[in-house]
C-alpha positions as CSV (number, residue, x, y, z in Angstrom):
1,V,-190.4,-26.1,-60.3
2,L,-187.3,-27.5,-58.6
3,P,-184.8,-29.1,-61.0
4,G,-185.7,-32.7,-61.8
5,L,-189.1,-32.5,-60.1
6,N,-192.5,-32.1,-61.7
7,A,-195.5,-30.2,-60.4
8,Q,-197.1,-33.3,-58.9
9,E,-194.1,-34.9,-57.1
10,V,-192.1,-32.8,-54.7
11,P,-190.4,-34.8,-51.9
12,I,-191.6,-32.7,-49.0
13,A,-191.5,-35.7,-46.6
14,P,-190.0,-37.6,-45.1
15,L,-186.6,-36.3,-44.6
16,T,-183.8,-38.5,-43.3
17,L,-184.2,-38.8,-39.5
18,A,-180.4,-38.6,-38.6
19,A,-180.9,-37.7,-35.0
20,P,-183.6,-39.1,-32.6
21,S,-184.1,-36.2,-30.2
22,L,-183.8,-32.4,-29.7
23,T,-180.8,-33.0,-27.4
24,A,-179.0,-34.9,-30.2
25,L,-179.8,-32.1,-32.7
26,V,-178.4,-29.5,-30.3
27,D,-175.3,-31.6,-29.9
28,A,-174.9,-31.7,-33.6
29,A,-175.3,-28.0,-33.9
30,L,-172.8,-27.3,-31.2
31,A,-170.3,-29.6,-32.9
32,R,-170.3,-27.2,-35.9
33,D,-170.5,-24.0,-33.8
34,P,-167.2,-22.0,-34.0
35,A,-168.1,-20.3,-30.7
36,Q,-167.2,-23.6,-28.9
37,E,-163.6,-22.8,-29.5
38,L,-163.8,-19.7,-27.3
39,T,-164.4,-21.7,-24.2
40,P,-160.8,-23.0,-23.8
41,V,-159.6,-19.4,-24.5
42,L,-161.9,-18.1,-21.7
43,E,-160.6,-20.7,-19.3
44,R,-156.9,-19.9,-20.0
45,E,-157.7,-16.2,-19.6
46,A,-159.3,-16.9,-16.2
47,Q,-156.3,-18.9,-15.1
48,A,-153.9,-16.2,-16.1
49,L,-155.9,-13.5,-14.2
50,A,-156.0,-15.8,-11.2
51,R,-152.2,-16.2,-11.2
52,R,-151.7,-12.5,-11.5
53,S,-154.1,-11.7,-8.6
54,R,-152.1,-14.1,-6.4
55,S,-148.7,-12.5,-7.3
56,W,-147.0,-10.1,-4.9
57,I,-146.4,-7.7,-7.7
58,S,-148.9,-6.2,-10.2
59,G,-146.9,-6.8,-13.4
60,A,-143.8,-8.4,-14.8
61,P,-140.5,-7.2,-13.3
62,A,-138.1,-5.3,-15.4
63,I,-134.3,-4.9,-15.4
64,A,-132.9,-1.6,-16.6
65,A,-129.3,-0.7,-17.4
66,H,-127.9,2.7,-18.1
67,W,-124.4,3.9,-19.1
68,Q,-122.9,7.3,-19.8
69,D,-119.5,8.9,-20.3
70,D,-117.9,12.1,-21.6
71,A,-115.6,10.6,-24.2
72,V,-117.2,12.5,-27.0
73,L,-117.1,15.9,-25.3
74,S,-114.5,16.8,-22.7
75,D,-113.1,13.3,-22.2
76,A,-112.4,14.1,-18.5
77,G,-112.8,10.5,-17.6
78,L,-116.4,10.6,-16.4
79,R,-117.8,7.1,-16.4
80,E,-121.2,6.1,-14.9
81,G,-123.2,2.9,-15.0
82,E,-126.5,2.0,-13.4
83,V,-128.4,-1.2,-13.2
84,G,-131.9,-1.3,-11.7
85,L,-134.7,-3.8,-11.0
86,D,-138.3,-2.6,-11.4
87,L,-140.9,-4.4,-9.3
88,P,-144.3,-2.9,-9.8
89,L,-146.3,-3.0,-6.6
90,W,-150.1,-3.1,-6.3
91,W,-151.9,0.1,-5.6
92,P,-154.2,0.1,-2.6
93,D,-157.2,-2.2,-3.2
94,A,-155.9,-3.0,-6.8
95,R,-155.1,-6.6,-5.8
96,Q,-158.6,-7.2,-4.5
97,A,-160.0,-5.8,-7.7
98,A,-157.7,-8.2,-9.7
99,R,-159.1,-11.1,-7.6
100,L,-162.7,-10.1,-8.4
101,L,-161.9,-9.8,-12.1
102,A,-160.3,-13.3,-12.0
103,E,-163.4,-14.7,-10.2
104,A,-165.7,-13.1,-12.7
105,S,-163.6,-14.4,-15.6
106,A,-163.7,-17.9,-14.2
107,G,-167.5,-17.7,-13.8
108,E,-167.8,-16.6,-17.4
109,A,-165.7,-19.5,-18.6
110,K,-167.7,-22.0,-16.5
111,L,-171.1,-20.7,-17.9
112,S,-169.9,-20.4,-21.4
113,P,-170.7,-24.1,-22.5
114,R,-174.2,-23.8,-20.9
115,Y,-174.8,-20.5,-22.5
116,N,-173.7,-21.8,-25.9
117,R,-176.0,-24.8,-25.5
118,W,-179.0,-22.7,-24.7
119,Q,-178.2,-20.4,-27.7
120,A,-177.9,-23.4,-30.0
121,A,-181.1,-24.9,-28.7
122,G,-183.0,-21.7,-29.5
123,V,-181.6,-21.6,-33.0
124,V,-182.3,-25.3,-33.6
125,R,-185.9,-24.9,-32.4
126,E,-186.4,-21.9,-34.7
127,R,-185.0,-23.7,-37.8
128,L,-187.1,-26.8,-37.1
129,W,-190.3,-24.8,-36.8
130,A,-189.4,-22.9,-39.9
131,L,-188.9,-26.1,-41.9
132,A,-192.1,-27.6,-40.5
133,M,-194.1,-24.5,-41.4
134,A,-192.6,-24.5,-44.9
135,Q,-193.4,-28.2,-45.3
136,V,-197.0,-27.5,-44.3
137,D,-197.3,-24.5,-46.6
138,L,-195.8,-26.6,-49.5
139,A,-198.3,-29.4,-48.9
140,Q,-201.2,-27.0,-48.9
141,A,-199.9,-25.3,-52.1
142,Q,-199.6,-28.7,-53.8
143,D,-203.2,-29.6,-52.8
144,A,-204.5,-26.2,-54.1
145,E,-202.6,-26.8,-57.4
146,R,-204.0,-30.2,-57.9
147,S,-207.6,-28.9,-57.2
148,S,-207.1,-26.0,-59.6
149,T,-205.7,-28.4,-62.3
150,S,-208.6,-30.8,-61.8
151,L,-211.1,-27.9,-62.0
152,H,-209.5,-26.6,-65.2
153,E,-209.7,-29.9,-66.8
154,Q,-213.4,-30.1,-66.0
155,V,-213.9,-26.5,-67.4
156,L,-212.1,-27.5,-70.6
157,A,-214.4,-30.5,-71.0
158,R,-217.4,-28.4,-70.6
159,V,-216.1,-25.7,-73.0
160,R,-215.6,-28.4,-75.6
161,A,-219.1,-29.6,-75.0
162,G,-220.4,-26.1,-75.4
163,D,-221.7,-25.7,-71.8
164,L,-219.3,-23.0,-70.9
165,A,-217.8,-20.0,-72.7
166,Q,-214.1,-19.3,-73.6
167,T,-213.9,-16.7,-70.8
168,D,-214.6,-19.4,-68.2
169,Q,-211.7,-21.4,-69.6
170,L,-209.4,-18.4,-69.4
171,M,-210.4,-17.7,-65.8
172,S,-209.8,-21.3,-64.8
173,E,-206.5,-21.3,-66.5
174,Q,-205.5,-18.1,-64.7
175,E,-206.4,-19.7,-61.5
176,M,-204.4,-22.8,-62.2
177,L,-201.4,-20.7,-63.2
178,A,-201.7,-18.7,-60.0
179,R,-201.8,-21.9,-57.9
180,Q,-198.7,-23.2,-59.8
181,A,-196.8,-19.9,-59.0
182,E,-197.8,-20.2,-55.3
183,R,-196.5,-23.8,-55.3
184,Q,-193.2,-22.8,-56.8
185,V,-192.7,-20.1,-54.2
186,A,-193.5,-22.7,-51.5
187,E,-191.0,-25.1,-53.0
188,R,-188.3,-22.5,-52.9
189,E,-189.0,-21.6,-49.3
190,W,-189.1,-25.2,-48.3
191,A,-185.8,-25.9,-50.1
192,A,-184.2,-22.8,-48.5
193,Q,-185.3,-23.9,-44.9
194,R,-184.1,-27.4,-45.5
195,A,-180.7,-26.2,-46.7
196,S,-180.5,-23.9,-43.7
197,L,-181.1,-26.7,-41.3
198,R,-178.7,-29.0,-43.1
199,F,-176.0,-26.4,-42.8
200,L,-176.7,-25.8,-39.1
201,L,-176.7,-29.5,-38.2
202,G,-174.9,-31.4,-40.9
203,L,-178.0,-33.6,-40.8
204,E,-181.4,-33.8,-42.3
205,P,-183.8,-34.6,-39.5
206,D,-187.6,-34.9,-40.0
207,P,-189.2,-32.4,-37.6
208,G,-192.4,-34.6,-37.5
209,A,-190.4,-37.5,-36.2
210,L,-188.9,-35.8,-33.2
211,Q,-190.3,-37.1,-29.9
212,P,-190.8,-34.5,-27.1
213,E,-188.8,-35.3,-23.9
214,P,-190.6,-35.2,-20.5
215,L,-189.5,-32.0,-18.7
216,G,-189.2,-33.8,-15.4
217,S,-186.7,-36.3,-16.7
218,I,-184.1,-33.6,-17.6
219,P,-182.2,-31.5,-15.1
220,P,-182.8,-27.8,-15.6
221,E,-179.0,-27.1,-16.3
222,D,-178.9,-29.8,-18.9
223,H,-182.2,-29.1,-20.7
224,P,-181.5,-28.1,-24.3
225,G,-184.2,-25.5,-24.3
């Protein structure tokens, strides 16, 4: 049994409805998703690649300086100094490849928020369904436990009256204990799914209270999944 709860009272419903729609839940999940921080990075990378593809040189220029003399050896007065500027030029077709890479990177950065949203929508739906199924399983387990407890009480009464044997009492008690164990397993699963959804959203929505949104009212690119 969960701490502080008895076998007959488990708060399986309702949870606090902190968000009114699937869209709001997806927004809540995205607000807590670390992957959102990658989008500005991808945008800056795309901008840097675009600037490089527009440049007349393929890399950063470099200045080189060189000095040598024969003071240590013959000391004949040899003195030589060189200063050079290195301008890396594009190889044939390399600049066009750089432009294509910049365009692909820009496309990835543009699609990143939509991709993250669809990913989040899929996870939110899975967690909502898992919680809803766990809630149904727990309700069924509680009903089965109540039924087995009631039956056991009836068997006890008939055993005391001499209508049934002690073996019937033991069998009914075993059945009741089995139903209690199933209810405890269902409670743990329900609590785990609830904690998982709370961690994902930072909220505690009631899956049964969510209202489906008409597909026709949502543009395909904005639909949360």
